[in-house]
N, C-alpha and C positions, 0 to 999 in steps of 0.2 A: 035127739039126733045132733051129732057134732056139727058145728058151723064151719064153713069153709074159711080158712084164714086169708086175710088180705095180704097180697104179695106185691113186691116190687122186684124187678130184675135189673142188674147192672152188668154191662159188658165192658171190660177194660181193654182198650185197643192200643194204648201207647201212642207213639207219634212217629214222624218221619225220620227222626234221628236214631231210632232203634230199628231192628230188623235188617241190619246190613248183611247178615248171612243169607238173607233171602234174595239178594241180587243175583242175576240181573232182572228177575221178575218184578221186584219192587221198584225198579227204575221207571216203569211205565204204568204201574198199578199199585196203589197202596196195599200193603200186605193184607189188612183185614178184608179187603174187597176182592182178593184174588179168587177166581172161580174154581171150586172143587166140587166134583159131581154135578156140574152145571149150574152151581149157585155160588154167590160170594161166600167167602169163608165164614163170616159172622151171620149169614142167613140161617145157618144150621143152629146157631145159638139162639137167635131170635125166635125161630120156629119152635124150638123146644120150650122156651119160656112162655111163648104166647098161648100154647095149648093147655097150660096149667090153669085149672079153675081158681078163680080169685086173683089172677094176675091183673093188676091195675095199671101198670106202666112199665115200659122198658127204657132204660137210659143207657146210652153209649157214651163212655167217658174216655177222653184222650186229649192229645194236643196237636192233632192234625187241624188244618184250616177247616172252618165250617163247611165251605163249599165242597170239600171232598166227599161228604156223605149226603149231599142234597138229593141227588138222583136216587141213590139207594133208599133213603128214607121215604121218598115219594112212592117208589115202587113197592116197598115192603109194607108201607102203611095201607096201601090198597089191598094187599094180600091178607093183612090182619087188621081189618078196620075197627075191631072192638077193643084193641089195646093200643093206647097212645105210645108212640116210639119217638124219642128225641135224642139229639146229640148235645152233650155238654163239653165245651172246650176248656181245658185247663190253661191258665195263663203261662205256665211253663211245666216241664216234667216234674210231677210231684210224687212219683212212685205209686205203687199199687195201693198202699194205704192212704197216702196223701190225697189222691184224687177222690177217694170216698169221703174223707173228712172235709175236704174243701167244699164239696157239693152236698154236705149232710142235710142242709135245709131242703134242697130240692128232692133228695132221696126220701126224706122223712115226710114230705108233703102228703097229706091224706092219711097219715098215721098207719103205715103198713105194719102188720104183725111180724112178717118175716121178709128178709131181703136176700135174694140170690145174687151172688157175685161170680162172674165167669171170666176167666182170662180168654182173650181172643185167639191166641196162637195154639189152639188145641183142636183136635178132632175127637168126637166122642158120640156114643149112643145117648148121652145125657139122660141118665136114669133119675130125673129130677123129682118125679112124683114119689118114687120109692125112697129117695133121699129125704123128701119132706115128711113122709109118713114116719120114717125113723126119727127124724129130728123132733117131731111133735111128742114122741114118747119119752124122751129124756128131758132133763131140766137144765141142760147146758145152754150157753149163749150161742154156740156155733157148732155146726157139723161140717166137716170137710169130706169130699169124695176121695177115697183112696183106692188104689189098685195094686195087686201083687205082681211083681216083676221078677225076672231073673236077678239073683243077688249081684251079678257082675254089673248091672245097670244102676244100682241104687245110688251110687256116689254122684250121679248126674242130676239127681232130683232132690226134692225135699223129702226126707225120710221120716216115717211115722211109726212110732212104737205105741201100740194100744193094748189095753186090757182085753184079752180074748173073750171074756164073758160080758163085760159091760160096754165094751168098745170105747171107753174113755181114753183119750189120748194122754199118754204118760210122758212122752218125749217127742219133740219135733226138732229136727236138725236139717238145715238147708245144706245140701251137698256134703254129707259127712265124709270124713277122711277114712273112717273104718266102718265095717259093716255093723248096722244096728238092727235092721229089720228088712224084710222083703216087701214092705208096703211103702208106697210113695204117695205124695199128694198130687191130685190131678188138676189143681188150679181151679176147682169148682167149690164154692163155699156157700153155706146157708147161715145167715145170722139173724138173731133176734134184734129188735130195734135198739137194744142196749149196747150194740157194738160200738157206737160212736163214743160212748163213755170209755170203753176199753181203748179205743184209738187215741183219745185224748190222754189217757193215762200213759200210753206208750210214748206219745210225743213228749209229755212232761218228763218221763224217765230218760228219754234220749237227751233232752235239753240239760237235765241235771248232770249226766255223764260228760257232756260237752263242756259245761261250766267247770267241772272238776279238772278237766284237761286244759282249761284256759282257752277254749275255742269259741269264737263268736259265731253262732249259727247263721247270722245274716250273711256271712261270707260263703256259706255253703249253698250250692245250687238248689233252689226250691225252698231254702230257708227253713223255718220251724215247721212248716207243713209237710215237708218231704219225709215220707216214712214208708217202709216196705211192709206190706201185709204179711208176707211169709216169714221174714226174719224177726220182726219186732212185735207185731200184733199177735200172731199165733203163739209165739213163745210165752207171751203174757197170759193168754187164755189157757195155755197148758199148765202153767204154774198155779193158776187159780182153779184148776180142775173144772173148767167150763167148756172144754173142747172135746168133741166126739168125732169118730170116723165111721162113715158108711162105706162099706167095701163093695166094689163092683162085683157083680155075679159072673164067675168064669163061664165062658161059652155063650153068654147072653149080652153082656156089656163090653164095649171096646173103648179104648182111649189111646191117644198118642199126642206128643208135642209136634208142632209144626214150626221148626226153627229155620231150616235151610230150604232152598228151592227144591232139593231132591226129595224132601219129606212130603211134598204134595202128592207124590205118586202113591205111596202106601196109604196116605189119608184118603185119596180119591178111591182107592180100592176098598178100604174099609166102609166108606159111606155107600158106595154102589152096592156092595154085598149086603149091607144092612138094609138098604131100601128095597133091594130085590126080594129079600125074605120077609120083610115086615110091611112095606108099603110100595109095591112095584109101580104104582101110578106116578110116584115122584121121579122116576127115571126118565120121563119124557114129558114135554109140553103137550104132546098129542094125547087124545083121550085114553089110549091104552098102549103100553109099551109092547110092540110086536115088530116082526120083521117088516111089516108094511109101513111102519113109521118112517123108514129111511128109503122108501121107493125112489129110485133115480128119476129125477124130473124129466130127463130127456128120453130115456129108453123105456120107462115104465117097468123096468126090471127090479129085482130085489137083491140087495147085497146080503151076504151071509154075516150074521151077528151072533157071537157067542156071549150070552149074558153072564154077568151084568154089564150093561153099557148104557151110557147116556148119550143120546143123539139129538142135537137141536133140530127142530123141524125145518129150518132154512138150509141145513147142510145138503149138498148135492154129492151123491156117492154112486160110483159106477157099480153096476150089478155084480161084476166079477171081483169086487173088493171083499176082503175078509177082515172083520173088525171084532175085537174083544178077545178074551174077557178084560174087564176093568179098564174100560176106555171111556173118556169123555170127549165128545166132539162138539165144538162151539158153533156159534152162529156163522152162516155163510162160508163154511168150510167146503172146499172142493177136493174130492178124493177121486183119483183117476183109476184107470183099468189095472187090475191085478195087484192093487196096493194091499199090504198087510199092516195092521195096526194092533198092538197089544200093550196093555199096562202103560198107557200113555194119556196125556192131555193135549189136545189140539185146540188152540185158542182162536179167537175170531179171525175170519178172513184168511186162514191158512190154506195153502194149496199144496197137495202132495201129488206129484205127477206119476205117470204110469210105472207100475212094477217096482215101486220103492217099498221099503220096509221101515217101520217106526216101532221100536221096542224100548220100554222103560225110559221114556223121554217126555219132555215138555217142549212143544213147538209153539213159540211165541207169536203174538199177534202179527198178522200181515206177512208172515214168513212163507218162503217157498222152498220146497225140496224137489230137486230135479229127478228125472227118470232113472230107474235102476240104481238109486242111491240107498244107503242104509244109515239110519240114525239110531244109535243104540246105546243104552246104559247097561251096566252090569245087572244081572238078575239078583233077586233077593229083596230085602226090605227097602233098599234104596235110601236108608237113613244113615247108614254107617259111612265113614270116610275111608277111602283107600289110602295107600301110602303117599307120602309127600313127594311131589314131582316138581323140580325146579323151584323149590321153596313154597309151593302152594299145595294145599290139600285138595285133591281132585275127588268130587263126589261120585257116587256110583251110578247116578243117572246122567243122561245128557240133557242139557237145558239150552235151548236157543232163545235169545232175547227177541225183542220186537224187530220186525223187518229184516230178518236174516235170510239170505239166499244161499242155498246149497246147490252147486252145479250138478250136472248129470254124472252118474257113475262114481259117486264119492262116498266114502265111508267115514262117519263121524262116531267115535266111541268114547264114552266117559269124558265128555268135554262140556265146558261152560263157554257159550258164545255170546259176547255182548251185543247189544242192538246194532242194527244197520251195518252188518258185516256181509261181505260176499266171500264165500268159501269155495275155492276152486281146486283144492287139493285135500286128500284124505288126512284126518287128524285123529290122534289118540292121546288120551290123558293130558289134555291141554286146557288152559284158560285163554281163549282167543279174544284179545283186546283190540 
């Protein structure tokens, strides 16, 4: 009988100087902790790692202040008590490969057989067990998770060319200028413990190139340890024929990047639909997700919910409201009479007054939307950018930052509204500062 391999998990979260495209949401919440489908973004990563047999420890690596993750770590450790979960802070931004190398002793502690590395800014079904099974069958150092996309999107990602029979990666190019393959890297990697030798070789190779050019690497931010996993380490593995690709199963697995604030809406939809079909209990903190989960506390009536939807048990919702599909309602949200909410995220302490409509939008913490108002983003994936307006690219979703107040009978369409704004006139395709 085969023994269960010893595993470690690493989640790369970056730091506060990145994720600027996620504003204004990242102005009041670190991007990795932004709630999607009712849970912080990286909760979904931790949950996927923690349920793997043989997982010994999960490490979150980045350069946020330690205090940022204190509450999250306390709460998630209680949820997964059998797997230690820690945060390791870089002394400065070291790149995706540099952070791994800097903490190689911590990651290698306990001598794990295999190491999962996940980028934080993705949403996925995380087919980690299938990926591990595939990984154990070949003799490579690494397996990357790949997914096939429309060829028009390939240039935005790391492009993977693999042998169709052996799945060995023959070529890996980050954001290619011309079409090479319809398979892209998902930012999910599985390494044997020898990976640190490869990273060291990539660092040495990089230093040699800098010396040839007469550049002192001490003058470069991050110094000799700064290195990118995608551009420098994976290319070395490819040339050594030690990199393989496990491809997401169409119709079963999902994946997307979470770069802009608008992208949390399709990510929310993907998670909700995934949980609704595979683990419906995850859609609510109540024992079972049903219409009775959101009984109005005052009238004991029941609002209409079109699944999938996540409703926090502390939300108060008028029985005449209609919610869903693809809606996440946060703690202490108050939704009034006749309100319609669809394809949206309402964060903590939001109030939506009578007869208003929220579509394809994110309503920030402590915000209020007046009666008979409409907050709306363009339909569709909400990840594309519309045309440039007044020098700015306007996202297809509407995003309200923290503590925004929308007056009665106002329409807000395809706008980004920065925190602490009072909006008293209708707005379209604007960034409201």
